[in-house]
Structures are given as structure tokens and as C-alpha cells.
N, C-alpha and C positions, 0 to 999 in steps of 0.2 A: 503494499499499499504505499505509506509515506516515504519509503526508502528508494522507490524504484527510480527516480529521477536523480537522486543524489548519490546513490551508491552504486559502485561498479557491478554489473552483471546482477543486479537485483539482489545483493547480499545484505545482510543486516549490518548495522553501523560497526560493529566489532571486527567482523570479517572484512568490512571494506577498508579499515585501518590497516589490517595485516596485509591486504592485497596492495595497498599503497607502498609497503615497504619491500614486497617481494616482487620477483620478475613477473611481467604481464603474460608469458606463456612458458611452458616448460621446454626442454630441449626438443621434444616431439611436436612443438607448435600446439599444444593444448593447453587452454587457460586453466589455472589452478581451480581445483575443486571440480573439474570437469572430467568425466571418464574418458579414456581414449576411444577413438572410433572402432567399432568392431567391424570385421569383414563382412561383406555381403554374403548371404547364403547362396549356395549353388542351386540353379534351377534345375528342376528333374526334367526329364527328356519329354516330349511332347506325346501324347497317346497317340498310338497308330490309328490311322484313318479308318473310318467306319464304312461298311459297304453302303452303296445307294440304297435309298428306301424304294420300296415297291410302290407303284402308283397308288394303291390303295391306302397306303400309310402316309401319303403326303397330303397335308392340310393346305390349302391354298386360301389365304385371307383376301377375300374380294372386297371388304369393307374399306370404304374410303371416308375418313372423318370430315373431308371438306364436301362430301355429298352422300350421306348415310343412307339415304334411300334410293340412290342411283337414278336420280331423275335426270334424263337427258333432255337438254334444251336445244331446240334448234336455232341457229344464230340469226335466223330471220324471225324477229318477234311474232309477226303475225301468222306465222306457221304453228305457233303454240296455242294449246288450248287446256282446260280442265274441266271436269264435270262435277256438279255439287247436287248432292242428294240428301234429303232428311226425312225424317219420321217414316222410314221405310219398313220398320219391322212389322211382324204380326205374331200373334200367340202361337206357339209349338211350331208350325211349319209355314213357308211362304204361301200366301194366298194368290189368287188369279191376277190380281192387281200388281203386286210385287213382282210376280213372274213376267208380266207384260211389260212393266217399267224396265226391268233388267234386260228383257230382250230388245226394247226400244234403244237402250243405252249401247248395247253391243252392235245393234244395226248401225247407229250413228257413228260409233268409232270406225266401224268399216267403211263407211262413206268417207268419213274425214281422212282416214289413212289413204284411201284411194285419190284424194284430192292433195295429197302430200302434206297433210296437216299431222302434228304430233301431239299425242295425249300425254301431259305431264303427270296427273294424278287424279284421283277421285277423292273428292271433300265429302265426308258424311257428317252431317251437323247434329246428329244425336237422335235418340229414341229408335235405336235399330233393333233391339230385342224386347219383345214385349212378353208378357207382362210382369214376369218374375226376374227380370234381369237377364244377363247373358250367362249361359250355362255351357259348360264344355261341348256338349252335343249340339248347341246352337250354331257354332261356327260353320260346320259342314251343311247342316240342313237349311239355315237361314241366311247364309252368306256365300259360302264358297260355291255350292252347287247353283243358286240362281244366277249369280254373276259370272260364274266360270273362272274364278280366280285361280284355281289350281288346274285348270284344264288347258294343256298347251295349244289347243286349237281354238280357244276363246279369244276374242279380241281384247278382253280385259285381263287376261293372263299376264302376270309379272308388272301389273300397273300398280304403283304405290297408291294406298288408301290412307289418307289423314282423317282421322275421326275425332270426333268430340263425343263424349258421353252425355246422354240426356238421363233424366230421373228415371226412366224404365230401364235403361241399360244398367243402373246401379241397383236394380232389383226392388223397385218400389211395387209392391203388390196391389197397390190401389189403381185400378183401370181408370179411374176418373181423377187421378193427380194432377194438379196442374203446376206443382213445383216441388 
């Protein structure tokens, strides 16, 4: 604390007085009170190279933190578009209206793609799963199947969905809940 600036090498005052009357370094060039440098340890040999991994053992990280949803934007801004959908859920399984809307969306995407347009994402604004909230079985029956998100032949396959949860998605069992 108080001796650092006044005492050589941060020593207490008594040691500093002794250091002032003794040589500053020993014959080996080491300051008094300091141990001589130890030799560096020798490094072990590098391990032998490992055989290459089989293709099934290789993990390819395709995550890009600058674009985590892999949204590909056409450089011509007017060629890009997105779809917004809300309050599309029904109880248990999709109804005829939801299936019709899903088909209209897929048909629209096909027409836009033929015109050179680029679908960026689908925004879903809530109340997607009725009445008791999203359940594990809801994903396939009420979302993946009607919109074709897991079907490679569907125009909505591999299109990111940006979703907001509504009160019904959280599991509000009241079918007349307003908030």
C-alpha cells in the first residue's frame, strides 16, 4: 500500500533500507530477494493425427449469427415480399376455412415465384392454436400439415415463420377470452 512508490520493488521500509546498501542485482543479474528464473518445461510431442471422420460423423454448422433464420433477400427490393396471417387456429384439427387459406397462400407463393418474386417469411400474429393452447400434437396437425412446412414439394417448405403468441396459444381455456 503506502510503500509502493517510496520503496524499491514494493519492499517494506526495513528491506528497502537494506536494499539501498546492497548491490541492486546479484552476479546472475537477479534482484535481491527474487528467485532465479527456472528453465521452461519441455513440450511433449504432438499427438498423432487422427483418421478423418466418416461423413455421418461430421457436423456442419449452417447457423449464421448475422442471419439466424437464413432469410435470403433479393437485391432488388421490390422483388421481396412476406405474408401475414393471424387468428388462423381452430380447435383440435384444421377446419375447412384454415385449409382453404393455407391452399390460397401456397398458390399465391407459386404465382409470385413464377413472377420472380422472393418470399422472405410468414408472420403469424397470434391465436394460432385453439382453445387450450399449443400442444405437442398441434404442430403437425394444425400447422405443418395444412401449410406444408415439412413437405419439400410445398411452396412454404423452408420458409421461416415469425410468430407472436396470442392468449389462446398460451392455453387460455376460455373460448370467449378477449385478453
